[in-house]
BALUM-895447 format. One record per residue (C-alpha): x, y, z; residue number from 0; residue in one letter. Coordinates in steps of 0.1 Angstrom, whole numbers, plus 5000, padded with zeros to 4 digits. Each point is the difference from the previous one (the first is absolute). Layout:
REM BALUM-895447
+------+------+------+-----+------+
:    x :    y :    z : pos : code :
+------+------+------+-----+------+
:    X :    Y :    Z : NUM :    a :
...
+------+------+------+-----+------+
REM end
This chain:
REM BALUM-895447
+------+------+------+-----+------+
:    x :    y :    z : pos : code :
+------+------+------+-----+------+
: 0314 : 0969 : 1976 :   0 :    m :
: 5010 : 4964 : 4993 :   1 :    d :
: 5018 : 4993 : 4967 :   2 :    s :
: 4983 : 4974 : 4977 :   3 :    p :
: 5026 : 4973 : 5005 :   4 :    g :
: 5002 : 5002 : 5038 :   5 :    h :
: 4967 : 4989 : 5016 :   6 :    d :
: 4995 : 5009 : 5036 :   7 :    k :
: 5003 : 4970 : 5023 :   8 :    i :
: 4967 : 4991 : 5015 :   9 :    k :
: 4997 : 4995 : 5038 :  10 :    t :
: 4984 : 4968 : 5013 :  11 :    a :
: 4968 : 5019 : 5006 :  12 :    d :
: 4998 : 5013 : 4964 :  13 :    e :
: 5004 : 4965 : 4985 :  14 :    q :
: 4971 : 4976 : 4997 :  15 :    p :
: 5004 : 4968 : 5020 :  16 :    v :
: 5003 : 4978 : 4969 :  17 :    y :
: 5027 : 5023 : 4985 :  18 :    e :
: 5020 : 5000 : 5032 :  19 :    r :
: 4998 : 4962 : 5003 :  20 :    a :
: 5009 : 4994 : 4964 :  21 :    f :
: 5030 : 5024 : 5001 :  22 :    e :
: 5012 : 4985 : 5033 :  23 :    s :
: 4998 : 4965 : 4985 :  24 :    a :
: 5017 : 5012 : 4968 :  25 :    l :
: 5028 : 5017 : 5020 :  26 :    w :
: 5005 : 4969 : 5022 :  27 :    s :
: 5003 : 4978 : 4969 :  28 :    s :
: 5035 : 5014 : 4994 :  29 :    r :
: 5011 : 4978 : 5029 :  30 :    l :
: 5000 : 4971 : 4975 :  31 :    i :
: 5034 : 5014 : 4990 :  32 :    v :
: 5013 : 4986 : 5032 :  33 :    l :
: 5000 : 4965 : 4984 :  34 :    l :
: 5024 : 5012 : 4974 :  35 :    a :
: 5022 : 5017 : 5026 :  36 :    v :
: 5001 : 4970 : 5022 :  37 :    i :
: 5007 : 4974 : 4973 :  38 :    f :
: 5024 : 5024 : 4981 :  39 :    g :
: 5020 : 5004 : 5032 :  40 :    t :
: 5000 : 4962 : 5007 :  41 :    i :
: 5010 : 4993 : 4964 :  42 :    s :
: 5028 : 5026 : 5003 :  43 :    s :
: 5013 : 4983 : 5032 :  44 :    m :
: 4999 : 4966 : 4983 :  45 :    l :
: 5020 : 5014 : 4970 :  46 :    l :
: 5026 : 5015 : 5023 :  47 :    f :
: 5004 : 4966 : 5018 :  48 :    i :
: 5000 : 4981 : 4967 :  49 :    s :
: 5027 : 5024 : 4986 :  50 :    g :
: 5021 : 4994 : 5031 :  51 :    s :
: 4996 : 4962 : 4997 :  52 :    v :
: 5010 : 5002 : 4963 :  53 :    e :
: 5031 : 5019 : 5008 :  54 :    i :
: 5010 : 4977 : 5029 :  55 :    l :
: 4993 : 4969 : 4978 :  56 :    a :
: 5022 : 5014 : 4972 :  57 :    s :
: 5028 : 5008 : 5024 :  58 :    i :
: 4997 : 4966 : 5016 :  59 :    s :
: 4999 : 4982 : 4966 :  60 :    h :
: 5029 : 5020 : 4986 :  61 :    s :
: 5023 : 4994 : 5030 :  62 :    i :
: 4993 : 4963 : 5004 :  63 :    h :
: 5004 : 4993 : 4963 :  64 :    l :
: 5037 : 4993 : 5003 :  65 :    f :
: 5024 : 5010 : 5028 :  66 :    p :
: 5022 : 5020 : 4975 :  67 :    l :
: 4975 : 5011 : 4975 :  68 :    e :
: 4971 : 5024 : 5003 :  69 :    i :
: 4972 : 5001 : 4974 :  70 :    d :
: 5000 : 5037 : 4995 :  71 :    y :
: 4973 : 5000 : 4973 :  72 :    t :
: 4976 : 4980 : 5023 :  73 :    g :
: 5009 : 5022 : 5029 :  74 :    l :
: 4994 : 5032 : 4981 :  75 :    l :
: 4968 : 4986 : 4985 :  76 :    s :
: 4987 : 4991 : 5034 :  77 :    g :
: 5008 : 5034 : 5015 :  78 :    i :
: 4985 : 5018 : 4971 :  79 :    i :
: 4969 : 4978 : 5003 :  80 :    g :
: 4998 : 5009 : 5037 :  81 :    g :
: 5003 : 5037 : 4993 :  82 :    v :
: 4973 : 4996 : 4974 :  83 :    d :
: 4977 : 4986 : 5026 :  84 :    l :
: 5009 : 5028 : 5024 :  85 :    y :
: 4990 : 5026 : 4973 :  86 :    l :
: 4967 : 4983 : 4993 :  87 :    i :
: 4994 : 5000 : 5038 :  88 :    g :
: 5007 : 5037 : 5000 :  89 :    m :
: 4974 : 5005 : 4973 :  90 :    v :
: 4974 : 4983 : 5021 :  91 :    l :
: 5011 : 5019 : 5031 :  92 :    l :
: 4998 : 5034 : 4982 :  93 :    i :
: 4966 : 4989 : 4986 :  94 :    f :
: 4987 : 4990 : 5035 :  95 :    s :
: 5012 : 5032 : 5016 :  96 :    f :
: 4987 : 5021 : 4971 :  97 :    g :
: 4965 : 4986 : 4998 :  98 :    i :
: 4997 : 5001 : 5038 :  99 :    y :
: 5010 : 5037 : 5001 : 100 :    e :
: 4978 : 5009 : 4971 : 101 :    l :
: 4969 : 4981 : 5011 : 102 :    s :
: 5000 : 4997 : 5038 : 103 :    i :
: 5024 : 5023 : 5018 : 104 :    s :
: 5035 : 5015 : 5001 : 105 :    k :
: 5023 : 4978 : 5020 : 106 :    i :
: 5007 : 5024 : 5029 : 107 :    d :
: 5025 : 4978 : 5018 : 108 :    i :
: 5022 : 4999 : 4969 : 109 :    a :
: 4998 : 5037 : 4995 : 110 :    r :
: 5011 : 5007 : 5036 : 111 :    s :
: 5030 : 4977 : 4997 : 112 :    s :
: 5034 : 5015 : 4994 : 113 :    e :
: 5007 : 4972 : 4974 : 114 :    s :
: 4969 : 5009 : 4979 : 115 :    y :
: 5009 : 5000 : 4964 : 116 :    h :
: 4982 : 5015 : 4971 : 117 :    t :
: 5002 : 4968 : 4980 : 118 :    l :
: 4968 : 4988 : 5018 : 119 :    l :
: 4983 : 5034 : 5000 : 120 :    e :
: 4972 : 5000 : 4975 : 121 :    i :
: 4979 : 5031 : 4993 : 122 :    s :
: 4978 : 4988 : 4971 : 123 :    n :
: 4994 : 4971 : 4976 : 124 :    l :
: 5025 : 5014 : 4974 : 125 :    d :
: 5027 : 5002 : 5027 : 126 :    d :
: 4993 : 4963 : 5010 : 127 :    l :
: 5000 : 4989 : 4963 : 128 :    k :
: 5033 : 5018 : 4993 : 129 :    n :
: 5018 : 4985 : 5031 : 130 :    k :
: 4987 : 4965 : 4991 : 131 :    i :
: 5011 : 5005 : 4963 : 132 :    i :
: 5035 : 5010 : 5011 : 133 :    k :
: 5004 : 4968 : 5021 : 134 :    v :
: 4985 : 4978 : 4973 : 135 :    i :
: 5026 : 5014 : 4975 : 136 :    i :
: 5027 : 4991 : 5025 : 137 :    m :
: 4986 : 4965 : 5003 : 138 :    v :
: 5001 : 4997 : 4962 : 139 :    l :
: 5036 : 5012 : 4998 : 140 :    i :
: 5011 : 4976 : 5027 : 141 :    v :
: 4981 : 4971 : 4983 : 142 :    s :
: 5017 : 5009 : 4967 : 143 :    f :
: 5034 : 4999 : 5016 : 144 :    f :
: 4992 : 4967 : 5016 : 145 :    q :
: 4991 : 4986 : 4966 : 146 :    r :
: 5032 : 5014 : 4985 : 147 :    v :
: 5021 : 4981 : 5026 : 148 :    l :
: 4985 : 4967 : 4989 : 149 :    s :
: 5004 : 5006 : 4963 : 150 :    m :
: 5024 : 4980 : 4980 : 151 :    h :
: 5015 : 5021 : 4972 : 152 :    l :
: 5008 : 4978 : 4970 : 153 :    t :
: 5006 : 5026 : 4973 : 154 :    s :
: 5010 : 5035 : 4993 : 155 :    a :
: 4964 : 5008 : 4992 : 156 :    l :
: 4990 : 4988 : 5035 : 157 :    d :
: 5026 : 5024 : 5015 : 158 :    m :
: 4987 : 5029 : 4979 : 159 :    l :
: 4964 : 4994 : 5010 : 160 :    f :
: 5011 : 4999 : 5037 : 161 :    m :
: 5020 : 5032 : 4996 : 162 :    a :
: 4970 : 5017 : 4983 : 163 :    v :
: 4975 : 4989 : 5026 : 164 :    s :
: 5023 : 5012 : 5029 : 165 :    i :
: 5004 : 5033 : 4982 : 166 :    a :
: 4962 : 5003 : 4996 : 167 :    v :
: 4995 : 4994 : 5037 : 168 :    v :
: 5027 : 5026 : 5009 : 169 :    c :
: 4984 : 5025 : 4977 : 170 :    i :
: 4966 : 4993 : 5015 : 171 :    g :
: 5013 : 5005 : 5035 : 172 :    v :
: 5017 : 5033 : 4989 : 173 :    f :
: 4967 : 5014 : 4987 : 174 :    f :
: 4981 : 4987 : 5030 : 175 :    l :
: 5024 : 5020 : 5023 : 176 :    q :
: 5000 : 5030 : 4977 : 177 :    k :
: 4962 : 5003 : 4999 : 178 :    n :
: 4995 : 4989 : 5036 : 179 :    k :
: 4970 : 4980 : 4989 : 180 :    l :
+------+------+------+-----+------+
REM end
C-alpha cells in the first residue's frame, strides 16, 4: 500500500496526453538554467583574467615607479584587488556548477577525475547557499583589508577604530570556523 506522501509514478500509458505533454514541457523548462550556467562561467573567467591583469599592472606600476623604490602600498592594494576578483570569480563558478548539478545533471566527467574536489560538489540548495556565503565572506574580508591599506590614520581614535574593526573581523572568522556555517 502506498503512503500518502509518495504517489506512484504513472507510466506513459496511464497519463492523459495533455498531462504528459505539459509535464514534458515543464520538465524541459529547467534547461533555461543553462543561460545562468553559461554566463556565470563566462563571467567567472573574465574575473579571473581581470584579477590577473590587475595584479600584473600593480607589479608593473610598482617596479617602474623608481629604480630604487617600490610602492609597497600600491603593490599590496593591487594584489589584494586581484585576489578579490579571483574570489568573486569563484563565487560565480561555484554558483554555475551548483545550479547545473541541481537542475540539469551531475557532472560525471568531474566526478570521475582524480582531482575532483568537494568544493564544487553541491547536494542541495542549502549546500550551494552555504558555499557561496563562505566565499562572499572571504571577499568581504579581503575587500576590508584592501581598504585598510589605503587608510590614512591621523589620530589615535582612527587607530582605535581600525584595531576594533580588525578584531571584529577576526572574531567573525573564528565563529564562522567554529560553527562550520
